MIZA-735546 format. One record per atom (N, C-alpha, C): y, z, x. Coordinates in steps of 0.001 Angstrom, whole numbers, padded with zeros to 6 digits, always signed. Atoms other than C-alpha are relative to their C-alpha. Layout:
% MIZA-735546
YZX
...
% end
This chain:
% MIZA-735546
+000241-000232+001442
+000836-002286+009161
-000930+000956-000873
+000706-000824+000527
-000165+000307+006860
-001107-000521-001006
+000945+000903+001235
-003350-000977+004522
+000212+001386-001384
-000423-000436+000706
-003114+002308+002657
+001118+001060+000406
-000944-001346-000210
-000187+005030+001915
-000457+000915-001144
+000663-001056+000924
-001361+007653-000246
+001287+001676+000274
-001602-001102-000118
+001735+009880-001500
-000333+001200-000827
-000808-001469+001298
+001437+013450-003001
-002077+000022-001150
+001109-000158+000775
-002780+012960-004307
-000076+000868-000501
+000996-001327+000723
-004190+015576-006844
-000929-000439-000401
+001244+000161+001093
-007513+015723-008381
-000653+001273-000283
+000883-001133+000587
-008697+017938-011049
-000616-000188-000398
+001528+000440+001112
-011995+018345-012589
+000243+001156-000558
-000585-000549+000949
-011927+020292-015874
+001189+000925-000365
-000928-001447+000172
-009891+023451-017120
-000222+001048-000725
+000066-001368-000036
-009494+026946-017622
-000783+000647+000644
+000778-000782-001107
-011937+028688-015817
-000709-000703+000772
+001165+001340-001131
-013828+025559-014804
+000782-000465+000749
-001162+000995-000900
-010609+023922-013345
-000889-000130+001366
+001005+000218-001567
-011874+022502-009712
+000980-000809+000319
-000628+000469-000600
-008930+021516-007499
-000692-000965+001032
+000773+000758-001260
-010733+018769-005365
+000970-000882+001000
-001095+000497-000569
-007451+017405-004348
+001190+000569+000084
-001171-000708+000645
-004589+019359-003903
+001628-000371+001684
-001057+000317-000695
-001240+017658-002594
-000459-000850+001185
+000429+000903-002379
-002870+014878+000493
+000949-001191-000341
-001320+001581-000243
-000414+012068+001680
-000776-000156+001500
+000208-000174-000965
-001433+010548+004299
-000158-002009+000550
-000349+001040-000349
-001089+006730+005953
-001124-000827+000611
+001379+000376-000257
-004274+004369+007018
+000570-000997+000395
-000409+001434-000715
-003152+001730+009439
-001155-000989-000126
+001278+000904+000087
-005358-001506+008611
-000264-000369+001290
+000693+000673-000906
-007564-002846+011133
-000819+001340+000976
+000278-001147-000891
-008283+000805+012423
-001436+000549-000607
+000922+000331-000043
-011650+002301+012436
+000569+002339-000627
-000850-001786+000159
-010714+006211+010592
-001277+001200-000354
+000978-001285+000017
-012970+009523+010064
+000515+000472-000694
-000618-001264+000230
-012292+011752+007885
-001203+001023-000211
+000475-001193-000404
-013807+015040+008681
+000058+001421-000452
+000671-000574+000584
-015049+017699+006577
-000845+000650-000466
+001387-000562+000310
-017470+020166+005396
-000116-000463-001366
+000324-000425+001453
-019204+020357+002086
+001108+000459-001481
-000874-000733+000538
-016617+020817-000564
+001435-000482-000003
-001328-000067-000146
-013501+019898+001441
+001031-001404-000671
-001567+001726+000535
-012453+016650-000402
-000383-000748+000087
+000142+000451-000067
-013476+014481+001121
-001104-001753-000143
+000655+001007+000703
-015923+012423-001113
+000935-000384-001041
-000431+000431+001064
-013537+012584-003532
+001283-000704+000519
-000966+000795-001019
-010913+011266-001505
-000352-001785+000370
+000248+001205-000199
-012543+008440-000876
-001024-000784-000800
+000817+000455+001438
-014117+007692-004383
+001448-000543-000641
-001417+000340+000569
-010066+007283-005318
+000581-001399+000975
-001028+000605-000970
-009237+005257-002449
-000895-001338-000240
+001044+001036+000684
-012169+002377-003418
+000411+000097-001683
+000204-000374+001342
-011461+003164-007078
-000507-000242-001063
+001067-000144+000418
-013761+004348-008309
+000159+000985-001288
-000077-001170+000331
-012257+007414-009436
+001662+000164-000053
-001850+000314-000195
-008434+008067-010448
+000334+001467+000425
-000928-000897-000440
-006042+010253-009439
+000414+001076-000970
-000763-000913+001465
-004843+013346-011499
+002111-000145+000175
-001746-000388-000430
-001451+013066-010019
+000587-000840+001519
+000254+000663-000912
+000586+010735-007526
-000291-000987+000262
+000622+001325+000068
-000178+007689-006348
-000381-000971+001563
+000484+000740-001225
-002164+005148-003783
+000691-001542+000086
-001077+001353-000447
-000268+001878-002086
-000839-000479+000749
+001492+001159-000996
-003206-000777-000683
+000747-001248+000210
-000034+001226-000091
-001899-003530+000456
+001621-000707-001107
-001052+000313+001128
+001547-003344-001662
+000252+000773-000552
-000104-000584+001580
+000632-002564-004493
-000696+001886-000511
+000041-001481+000527
+000231+000826-006824
-001128-000298-000762
+001352-000379+000424
-003682+001164-007370
+000100+001055-001051
+000090-001098+002122
-003122+004105-010267
+001208-000737-000453
-000314+000217+001663
-001117+002273-012335
-001683-001049-000743
+001217+000451+000700
-004625+000121-012825
-000249+000157-001035
+000782-000635+001095
-006041-000271-015963
-001373-000359+000361
+001087+000311-000954
-009800-000244-015226
-000362-001101+000177
+000954+000991+000126
-010554-003851-016112
+000945-000601+002002
-000640+000411-000897
-007555-004431-013264
-000937+000775+001150
+001062-000780-001392
-009633-001690-010954
-001288-000731+000180
+001443+000442-000015
-012583-003174-011320
+000057-001159+001066
-000316+001402-000962
-011358-006714-009930
+000530+000664+001463
-000289-000957-001413
-009240-004350-007170
-001529+000511+000742
+001474-000394-000717
-013042-003195-006075
-000492-001839+000746
+001135+001857-000416
-014586-006863-006212
+000883-000876+000863
-000867+000727-000351
-011437-008145-004383
+000055+000338+001818
-000492-000850-001101
-010876-005451-001635
-001098+000861+000631
+000819-001361-000906
-013620-002757-000775
-001665-000227+000121
+001732+000522-000342
-017219-003127+000660
-000232+001662-000070
+000061-001277-000251
-018866+000421-000057
-001706+000007+000768
+000635-000656-001554
-021369+001755+002438
-000829+001614-000324
+000363-000878+000895
-023836+004677+000539
-001026+001116+001216
+001642-000220-000412
-026167+007282+002286
-000656-000176-000451
+001229+000513+000581
-029018+006203-000282
+000945-001475+000335
-000167+001624+000669
-028909+002416+000233
-000386-000537-000904
-000196+000517+001155
-028689+001449-003288
-000690-001387+000076
-000081+001231+000059
-030813-001769-002730
-001015-000153-000989
+000687+000473+001510
-032516-003636-005542
-001345-000039+000238
+001686-000235-000287
-036797-002906-004833
-000339-001992+000158
+001112+001382+000058
-037761-006223-006228
+000688-001421+000576
-001086+001457-000550
-035150-008686-004526
-000553+000085+001930
-000308-000241-001346
-035354-009211-000750
+001287+000035+000527
-000773-000438-000371
-033094-008432+001773
+001028-001318+000463
-001286+001079+000491
-031144-011986+001383
+000338+000391-001261
-000515+000127+001741
-031245-011670-002075
+000631+000796-000377
-001688-000987+000359
-029415-008584-002162
+000867-000306+000011
-000979+000261-000567
-026910-009587+000031
+000809-000603-001372
-000351+001509+000575
-026958-012995-002106
+000844+000667-001307
+000180-000540+000900
-026700-010764-005125
+001507+000414-000366
-001539-001016-000067
-023523-008982-004313
+001107-001008+000337
-001262+000700-000191
-021192-011930-003496
-000736-000625-001530
-000213+000815+001556
-022684-013527-007100
+001044+001348-001276
-000691-001226+000983
-021135-010368-008821
+000991+000079+000193
-001017-000212+000072
-018205-010651-007537
+000971-000941+000087
-000926+000720+000151
-017334-013740-007845
+001146-000933+001347
-000809+000522-000649
-015789-014315-004574
-000747+000083+001308
+001501+000195-001069
-018609-014978-001820
+001000-000499+001059
-000944+000247-000823
-015904-015022+001646
-000609-000342+001106
+000513+000155-001210
-018977-015029+004167
-001203-000271-000735
+001027+000062+000059
-022079-016271+003874
-001591+001281+000182
+001283-000473-000532
-025394-014166+003295
-000907-000083+001196
+001007-000141-001116
-027326-015163+005827
+001165-000238+001378
-001135-000660-001196
-023736-014913+008113
-000198+001497+000051
-000253-001240+000273
-023762-011373+006740
-000933+000914+001147
+001411-000616-001177
-027028-010317+008480
-000560-000273+001043
+000602+000159-001102
-026998-012044+011109
+001242+001306+001133
-001322-000907-000136
-023584-009932+011777
-000805+001451-000029
+000904-000635-000367
-026157-007004+011659
-001252+000513+000635
+000939+000485-001056
-028702-008530+013363
-001645+000342-001052
+001624+000192+001379
-031534-009027+010682
+000235-000607-000360
+000220+001603+000723
-031449-012461+010010
-001659-000304-000202
+001208+000064-000507
-035081-012276+011183
-001108+000888-001642
+000792-001423+000666
-036082-009409+008570
+000687-000597-001902
-001061+000799+001314
-033679-011529+005272
-001789-000250-000781
+000672+000192+000909
-036886-012447+003607
-001100+001279-000504
+000585-001634+000413
-038564-008791+003385
+000322+000451-001247
-000572-000707+000937
-038353-006349+000905
+000161+001373+000217
-000932-001005-000443
-036522-003209+001020
-001355+000953+000213
+001135-001011-000139
-040150-000916+000917
-000721-000562+001504
+000417+000713-001739
-040859-003442+004223
+000712+000991+001120
-000913+000360-000595
-037849-002688+005582
+000078+001868+000977
+000103-001533-000146
-037457+001071+007962
+001438+000197-000931
-000867+000077+000365
-035017+002956+007076
+001794-000375+000335
-001130+000811-000616
-031994+001777+009325
+000210-001364-000525
-000038+001086+000709
-032756-001455+008617
+000537-000202-001814
-000460-000116+001148
-032239-000980+004622
+001331+000509+000067
-001862+000014-000196
-028793+000537+005666
+000849-000973+000686
-000454+001440-000656
-028015-002605+008053
+000167-000551-001335
-000283+000685+001527
-028752-004196+004457
+001235+000216-000738
-001185-000248+001041
-026322-002358+002499
+001472+000177+000917
-000997-000236-000501
-023966-002757+005153
+000457-001733+000186
-000314+001091+000308
-024267-006482+005056
+000183+000026-000887
-000514+000346+001301
-024017-006644+001469
+001231+000665-000346
-001465-000377+000353
-020819-004843+001815
+000680-000643+000141
-000890+000998-001080
-019033-007205+004423
-000549-001381-000793
+000887+000841+000193
-021009-010211+002327
+001709-001049-000153
-001552-000029+000828
-016994-010410+000551
+000770-000402+000463
-001380-000658-001502
-015034-009638+004046
+000810+000566-001186
-001464-000776+000166
-013253-007241+002323
+000448+000814+001527
-001099-000549-001217
-009988-005500+003639
-000696+000939+000669
+000719-001237-000459
-011887-002010+004003
-000968-000007-000559
+000931-000559+000471
-014808-000381+004339
-000392+001235+000116
-000052-001064+000043
-015478+002543+002724
-001978+000634-000131
+001321-000948-000037
-019084+004716+004280
+000006+001257-000419
+000121-002042+000512
-020049+008066+002556
-001180+000286+000854
+001283-000780-000334
-022235+009817+004723
-000871-001226+000631
+000771+000866-000286
-023900+006258+006358
-001326+000367+000740
+000962-001026-000492
-025778+008478+008525
-000892+001008+000026
+000577-001350+000837
-027240+010883+006528
-001577-000057+000153
+001589+000392+000484
-030567+009670+005744
-000814+000094+001293
+000733+000605-001211
-031423+008934+009376
-000128+000899+001388
-000211-000454-001939
-032307+009915+013248
+000526-000355+000441
-001269-000602-000614
-030374+010499+015441
+000120-001948+000441
-000238+001576-000147
-031200+006886+016995
+000313-000922-000304
-000661+001279+000774
-031000+004850+014103
+001723-000158-000527
-001441+000028+000417
-027952+005975+013014
+000946+000275+001037
-001678+000844-000842
-025822+005212+016430
-000552-001228-000325
-000005+001215+000051
-027676+002007+015617
+001334-000758-001227
-000443+000309+001373
-025849+001922+011963
+001690+000672+000419
-001132-000504-000623
-022853+003287+014000
+000446-000770+001216
-000648+000681-000903
-022549+000604+016548
+000569-001430-001046
+000033+001012+001112
-023109-002070+013374
+001251+000043+000011
-001302-000582+000747
-019774-000631+011956
+000897-000025+001163
-001103+000257-001119
-017890-000593+015232
+000097-001167-000024
+000066+001516-000078
-018772-003995+015535
+000807-000105-000781
-000961+000211+001446
-017483-004922+012034
+001425+000366+000068
-002061-000612-000248
-014136-002857+013094
+000572-000893+000630
-000399+000537-001029
-013388-004577+016345
-000123-001618+000094
+000464+000689-000506
-015016-007949+016088
+000953-001083-001121
-000674+000552+001027
-013763-008561+012580
+001308+000448-000405
-001516-001012-000008
-010562-006110+012375
-000438+000124-001741
+000225-000734+001546
-012190-004964+008919
+000470+001781+000463
+000213-001172-000190
-010550-001743+008647
-001194+000889-000473
+000951-000740+000524
-013394+001083+008070
+000749+001950-000024
-000916-001512+000569
-012575+004603+006467
-001723+000683-000022
+001312-000547-000297
-015958+006921+007584
+000079+001362-000386
+000297-001503-000027
-016695+010450+006237
-001072+000413+000423
+001341-000629-001053
-018750+012605+008129
+000152+001677-000324
-000639-001122+000006
-018949+016325+008152
-000372+000746+001899
+000440-000188-001004
-020061+015700+012145
+000935-000527+000492
-001740+000162-000923
-017050+016512+014856
-000876-000765+000813
+000364+001291-001039
-019290+014145+017202
+000165-001223-000434
-000308+001524+000741
-019168+011157+015008
+000942-000337+000174
-000811+000503-000031
-015892+011551+014718
+000524-000187+001525
-000610+000735-001535
-015273+010957+018640
-000047-001976+000270
-000816+002042-000244
-015272+006686+018114
+000837-000338-000957
-001413-000102+000577
-012543+007297+015439
+001140-000333+001076
-001244+000293-000324
-009192+005521+016069
+000661+001164-000112
-000875-001238+000565
-007767+008279+014227
-001047+000819-000662
+000456-000972+000733
-009253+011411+012261
+000760+001065-000329
-000964-001255+000646
-008407+013371+009730
-000901+000848-000443
+000623-001153+000230
-009703+016737+009167
+000601+000542-001922
-000228-000058+001702
-009677+017976+005028
-001306+001424+000562
+000566-001599+000262
-010608+021588+004244
+001007+000687-001479
+000016-000728+001878
-010652+023311+000226
+001350-001317-000289
-000550+001110+001053
-008921+019410-001206
+000796-000244+000520
-001332+000800-000316
-006215+018671+001665
-000113-000240+001551
-000496+000495-001692
-005229+017721+005338
+000601+000723+000538
-000482-000254-001537
-005297+019569+007998
+000923-000454+001060
-000760+000733-001331
-004122+017262+010519
-000697-001315-000404
-000169+001308-000221
-004181+013799+011375
-000123-000371+001458
+000052+000176-001251
-005324+012901+014769
-000343-001273+000599
+000259+001018-000110
-005016+009794+016581
-000330+000073+001409
+000282-000529-000989
-007244+009782+019468
-000574-001351+000863
-000561+001000-000689
-006266+007562+022202
-001307-000298+000987
+000616+000499-000808
-009709+007229+024185
-000920-000244-001254
+001179-000618+001312
-012713+006909+021003
-001053-000460+000527
+000993+000485-000233
-016050+006795+022419
-000627-000695-000837
+000855+001096+000311
-018570+003928+022206
-001597+001063-000858
+001136-000362+000757
-021712+005033+019659
-000584+000788+001381
+001724-000504-000970
-024623+005442+022224
+000840+001382+001113
-000224-001585-000921
-021962+008507+024201
+000099+000988-000670
+000220-000334+000614
-022207+010360+021464
-001618+000685-000591
+000984-000898+000300
-024435+013287+020324
-000040+000817-001070
-000151-001271+001004
-025127+015760+017162
-001492-000038-000402
% end
């Protein structure tokens, strides 16, 4: 079953001489429960695509069907509700609130979503950080902070987890740990994961790899034998 059906999406910034075609006729389907990697160099359009999938930006034209609903037709109020009810975000920067503990950071996300489907304690257990729940961000390593941000994202049990270069600020060993957490969430909770990266090695862990260049999709390749995160190097 397709979670996303993306049909001829374009995204244009500016006009005249400053006009930028960030996306140019992008069409693809993303199946529910898959681990999808969007692979491309800087400027390929992958972050723009992720932002549109998450309802953080609007397409210039085309349509996106999410779980049977056309989200490109939603007004801002309904788009905000769509994000709260369906989408978990993980960014390269952790965006934790420095004056809140790990547990409080996760609890805060469920409070503002008004849809606490998974307890904060349980979310921290899933990412392996129950023992660090009373620590503040400054007391945590980069990898621990990223896992807290993942716990925050999954606490409302979203249908899809959108990850923007989640290992970009981490060393190799810590990055592997974070990828293992994301893979476990995908396989054990059956949460669809869409992760963007410039690393062809990280792409080897995906069920499906979508390759982008210059705002277009070059190909979408099904990987019959995804590697475990521990098996890749970059």
